[in-house]
C-alpha positions in Angstrom: 107.1 84.1 102.4 105.7 83.8 98.9 105.4 80.1 98.5 102.4 80.1 100.8 100.5 82.4 98.4 98.1 80.1 96.5 96.7 82.0 93.4 93.7 80.2 92.1 93.1 80.0 88.4 89.8 82.0 88.3 90.6 84.6 91.2 90.0 88.2 90.0 93.0 90.4 89.8 91.6 92.6 92.7 91.7 89.7 95.1 95.2 88.8 93.9 96.5 92.3 94.7 94.8 92.0 98.2 96.5 88.6 98.7 99.8 90.1 98.0 99.3 93.1 100.3 100.6 91.2 103.4 104.3 91.8 103.4 106.6 92.2 106.4 105.1 95.0 108.6 107.2 96.7 111.2 105.3 97.3 114.4 105.8 100.0 117.0 107.2 97.3 119.3 110.1 97.0 117.0 111.1 100.7 117.0 114.0 99.9 119.2 115.6 97.9 116.3 115.8 101.1 114.2 117.3 103.2 116.9 120.6 101.3 116.2 120.7 102.9 112.7 123.2 105.6 112.3 120.9 108.0 110.3 118.2 107.7 112.9 120.7 108.3 115.7 122.0 111.4 114.0 118.5 112.7 113.6 117.8 112.1 117.3 120.9 114.0 118.2 119.7 117.0 116.1 116.3 116.9 117.8 118.0 116.9 121.3 120.2 119.9 120.2 117.1 121.8 119.2 115.5 121.1 122.5 118.5 122.5 124.3 118.1 125.6 122.1 114.5 125.8 123.3 115.7 126.1 126.9 118.2 128.8 125.9 115.4 130.9 124.2 113.3 130.6 127.3 116.0 132.5 129.3 115.3 135.6 127.1 112.2 136.0 129.0 113.9 135.8 132.5 115.6 138.7 134.2 119.4 139.1 134.0 121.2 139.6 137.3 124.8 140.5 137.7 127.3 141.8 140.2 129.4 144.7 138.9 132.6 145.8 140.6 135.9 147.5 139.7 137.7 150.7 140.0 136.5 153.9 138.4 136.8 157.7 138.3 134.0 160.0 137.7 134.0 163.9 137.5 130.9 165.8 138.4 131.0 169.2 136.6 128.5 171.1 138.8 130.4 170.2 141.9 133.8 170.2 140.4 134.4 166.9 142.3 136.1 163.8 141.1 135.0 160.5 142.7 137.6 157.8 142.6 137.8 154.4 144.0 136.1 151.0 143.9 132.4 150.5 143.1 130.2 147.5 143.8 126.6 147.1 142.9 123.9 144.5 141.9 122.2 145.1 138.5 119.2 143.6 137.0 117.6 143.9 133.5 114.2 142.7 132.2 113.3 142.3 128.6 109.9 144.0 128.3 109.5 144.4 124.5 111.8 143.6 121.6 109.3 143.9 118.8 108.2 140.4 119.2 111.5 138.9 118.2 112.0 136.7 121.3 108.5 135.2 120.9 109.2 134.6 117.2 112.6 132.9 118.1 110.7 130.5 120.4 108.0 129.8 117.8 110.8 129.3 115.1 112.5 126.8 117.4 109.2 124.9 117.8 108.8 124.7 114.0 112.4 123.5 113.7 111.7 120.7 116.3 108.5 119.8 114.5 110.5 119.7 111.1 113.2 117.4 112.7 110.4 115.1 114.0 108.9 114.9 110.5 112.4 114.3 109.1 112.9 111.5 111.7 109.7 109.9 110.6 110.6 110.1 107.0 114.0 108.6 107.7 112.5 105.8 109.8 110.1 104.9 107.0 113.1 104.9 104.5 115.1 102.5 106.9 112.0 100.3 107.2 111.6 100.1 103.5 115.3 99.5 102.9 115.5 96.8 105.5 112.3 95.1 104.2 113.7 95.2 100.6 116.9 93.5 101.7 115.0 90.8 103.7 112.7 90.4 100.7 115.7 90.0 98.4 117.0 87.3 100.7 113.6 85.6 100.4 113.7 85.9 96.7 117.1 84.2 96.4 116.2 81.5 98.9 113.0 80.8 97.0 115.2 80.8 93.8 117.6 78.3 95.3 114.6 76.1 96.1 113.4 76.3 92.5 116.9 75.5 91.3 117.2 72.6 93.6 113.9 71.2 92.4 115.0 71.6 88.8 118.3 69.9 89.5 116.3 67.0 91.0 114.1 66.8 87.8 117.1 67.0 85.6 118.7 64.1 87.4 115.6 62.0 86.8 115.6 63.0 83.1 119.4 62.1 83.0 118.5 58.6 84.4 115.9 58.2 81.7 118.4 59.2 79.0 121.0 56.7 80.4 118.4 53.9 80.1 117.7 54.9 76.5 121.4 55.0 75.8 121.9 51.6 77.4 119.0 50.3 75.3 120.6 51.7 72.1 117.6 54.0 71.5 119.7 57.2 71.5 123.3 58.4 71.6 125.4 59.7 74.5 124.7 63.3 73.2 121.6 63.1 75.2 123.6 62.6 78.4 125.7 65.6 77.6 122.7 67.9 77.3 121.4 67.0 80.8 124.9 67.1 82.3 125.6 70.6 80.9 122.3 71.9 82.3 123.1 70.4 85.7 126.4 72.2 85.8 124.7 75.5 84.8 122.2 75.1 87.6 124.9 74.4 90.2 126.7 77.6 89.2 123.6 79.6 89.6 123.2 78.1 93.1 126.7 79.3 94.0 126.1 82.7 92.5 122.9 83.1 94.6 124.7 82.1 97.7 127.3 84.7 97.1 124.6 87.3 96.9 122.9 86.0 100.0 126.0 86.5 102.0 126.5 90.0 100.8 122.9 91.0 101.6 123.1 89.5 105.1 126.2 91.5 105.8 124.5 94.7 104.5 121.4 94.0 106.6 123.4 93.7 109.8 125.5 96.7 109.0 122.2 98.7 108.6 121.8 98.4 112.4 125.4 99.2 113.4 126.6 95.6 113.4 125.1 95.6 117.0 122.2 93.1 116.3 122.5 89.6 115.1 120.9 88.6 111.7 118.4 86.1 113.3 117.2 88.8 115.7 116.8 91.3 112.8 114.8 88.6 110.9 112.7 87.9 113.9 111.8 91.5 114.6 110.7 92.2 111.1 107.7 90.0 111.4 105.3 88.7 108.7 102.1 90.6 109.7 99.1 92.0 107.6 99.7 95.4 106.4 96.3 96.9 105.8 95.5 98.9 102.7 95.0 102.6 103.2 92.0 104.8 102.7 92.2 107.8 100.3 95.6 109.4 100.8 95.9 113.1 101.8 99.4 114.1 100.7 99.2 117.0 103.3 99.6 114.5 106.1 102.7 112.9 104.8 106.0 113.8 106.7 107.9 115.1 103.7 105.1 117.6 103.1 104.8 118.5 106.7 108.5 119.0 107.0 108.6 121.4 104.0 105.5 123.2 105.4 107.6 123.9 108.6 110.3 125.4 106.5 107.8 127.6 104.9 106.4 128.6 108.3 109.9 129.3 109.4 110.4 131.9 106.6 107.2 133.6 107.5 108.3 133.9 111.1 111.7 135.2 109.8 109.9 137.9 107.8 108.0 138.9 110.9 111.3 139.0 112.9 112.9 141.3 110.3 109.9 143.6 110.3 110.2 143.9 114.1 113.8 145.2 113.7 112.2 148.5 112.7 110.3 148.6 116.0 111.6 150.1 119.4 112.8 147.9 122.2 112.0 148.5 125.8 114.1 147.2 128.8 113.7 147.8 132.5 117.0 148.1 134.3 117.8 148.4 137.9 121.0 148.9 140.1 121.5 148.6 143.8 124.8 149.2 145.9 127.6 151.5 145.6 127.1 152.7 142.1 129.4 155.8 142.4 133.1 155.2 143.0 134.1 155.9 146.6 137.1 155.6 148.8 135.5 152.9 151.0 132.8 150.7 150.0 129.5 151.1 151.9 130.9 154.1 153.7 128.3 156.3 152.3 124.6 155.6 151.8 123.7 152.7 149.5 122.4 153.9 146.1 119.8 152.6 143.8 118.8 153.3 140.2 115.8 152.3 138.0 115.7 153.1 134.4 113.2 152.3 131.7 115.1 152.2 128.4 113.5 152.9 125.1 115.6 152.2 122.0 114.4 153.4 118.7 116.3 152.1 115.6 116.8 155.0 113.0 119.3 153.6 110.4 120.9 150.3 109.9 122.8 150.8 106.6 119.9 149.1 104.6 120.9 145.7 106.0 117.4 145.2 107.4 115.8 146.0 104.0 118.1 143.6 102.2 117.4 140.8 104.6 113.7 141.3 104.3 113.9 141.1 100.4 116.1 138.0 100.6 113.6 136.3 103.1 110.6 137.1 101.1 112.3 135.5 98.1 113.1 132.3 100.2 109.4 132.2 101.3 108.2 132.4 97.8 110.6 129.7 96.8 109.5 127.5 99.7 105.8 127.9 98.6 106.6 126.7 95.1 108.7 123.8 96.4 105.8 122.7 98.6 103.3 122.9 95.8 105.6 121.0 93.4 106.2 118.3 96.1 102.4 117.8 96.6 102.0 117.4 92.8 104.9 115.0 92.5 103.6 112.9 95.4 100.1 112.7 94.0 101.5 111.6 90.6 103.7 109.0 92.4 100.8 107.7 94.4 98.8 107.2 91.2 101.8 105.6 89.4 102.5 103.2 92.2 98.8 102.1 92.3 98.8 101.5 88.6 102.1 99.5 88.8 100.7 97.3 91.6 97.5 96.6 89.7 99.5 95.9 86.5 101.8 93.5 88.2 98.7 91.7 89.7 97.4 91.2 86.1 100.7 90.0 84.7 101.1 87.6 87.6 97.6 86.2 87.0 98.6 85.6 83.3 101.9 84.0 84.3 100.1 81.5 86.5 98.0 80.5 83.6 101.0 80.1 81.4 102.7 78.1 84.0 99.7 75.7 84.0 100.1 75.2 80.2 103.9 74.9 80.4 103.6 72.1 83.0 101.1 70.2 80.7 103.4 70.8 77.8 106.4 69.4 79.7 104.5 66.3 80.7 103.6 65.7 77.0 107.2 66.2 75.8 108.4 63.7 78.5 105.9 61.2 77.4 106.9 61.5 73.7 110.7 61.4 74.7 109.9 58.0 76.4 108.2 56.9 73.1 111.3 58.0 71.1 109.4 60.8 69.3 111.2 63.7 70.9 114.9 64.1 71.8 116.8 65.5 74.8 116.9 69.1 73.6 113.0 69.1 73.4 112.9 67.8 77.0 115.3 70.5 78.2 113.5 73.3 76.4 110.2 72.3 77.8 111.7 72.0 81.3 113.3 75.3 80.9 110.1 77.0 80.0 108.5 75.8 83.2 111.5 76.6 85.2 111.8 80.1 83.9 108.0 80.8 84.3 108.3 79.7 88.0 111.3 82.1 88.4 109.4 84.9 86.8 106.4 84.4 89.2 108.8 84.3 92.1 110.5 87.6 91.0 107.1 89.3 90.3 105.7 88.3 93.6 108.7 89.7 95.4 108.6 93.0 93.3 104.9 93.4 94.0 105.3 92.7 97.8 108.0 95.4 97.9 105.9 97.9 96.0 103.0 97.3 98.3 105.1 97.6 101.4 106.8 100.7 100.1 103.4 102.3 99.2 101.9 101.5 102.6 104.9 102.7 104.4 105.6 105.8 102.5 102.0 107.0 102.2 100.5 106.0 105.6 99.2 108.9 107.7 101.7 110.5 110.0 
């Protein structure tokens, strides 16, 4: 991915950062890939559960119907008569007013669903970033292996040059040992990198439930432009929106608790044999309609305590929301600074690499002439090699920073 980035000697740092701002971008078409992640599956199940709760809350606004039957004995004092026997009647009840609690329950559930959706978006972004970082790490190691392979090839050429000088009696076999030791060290680094690559590949596949092959994962996380964002409004970010829904929930809970002081009104009706009788439907069918008004008088101070606790939770949520906004604004600024700083460092490293390459060529020329020895050649070669590796690492780091920045702080 990074080897195609050609950073010219005199390109300004701003252009450099823009050039690096084209990491792997995960498109909407690839959302199905992330549906295999366990965290995202769990979040989806929570959202489904909240949607079922929404259906349950809707039932609070519907009438309740039931058939009541059994055996009973009722004494009527003014007639000095006891009615005994079975009863059977249809009863219905409609909730007319419960102090607004039912409406608040519906609204609270809506805020919960909204919060879960924001949490889902936050989780999805996290998985996108994590998977990109793993893939970028693979890219880094593969690029490093390419650099090592190239260094081994150059070292072998230098070893052949040393053999010619030894055969000609111009130097000792100590020169050969220098190049041979370096070659063994480079081979060990190749083996270490391959071990890391195998581990990362397993981790990447496990991230998607071991259901998708590595090649498919790599193909679906495509190399596409990831455009820079305009000025970021932290209020649009999913973590802020989720916490805002928590705050809204506490406000609704306060309203709910206040409504516990209000009366409730229900309309209730009965139809059938309401009074026990020897034979059902022997007498005239009865009906009864009642408008029930319930006025709470004393609840043992539980309502007052709940109200104080919820107001405290609401105040805490407001402080957390404000602190989160401050932290995000600070983080956005720091990330921008880090990206720009890396761009400047990368530009300087490219210039240093150019000088190191010229220095190596000069040392090789002097080694052929017998002015320099093998350690000078290895030191010059190592400088160029290490600069190449630093550039590779810094490009990888900056691509991850830019991708993380664009993914975390894109508008929801």
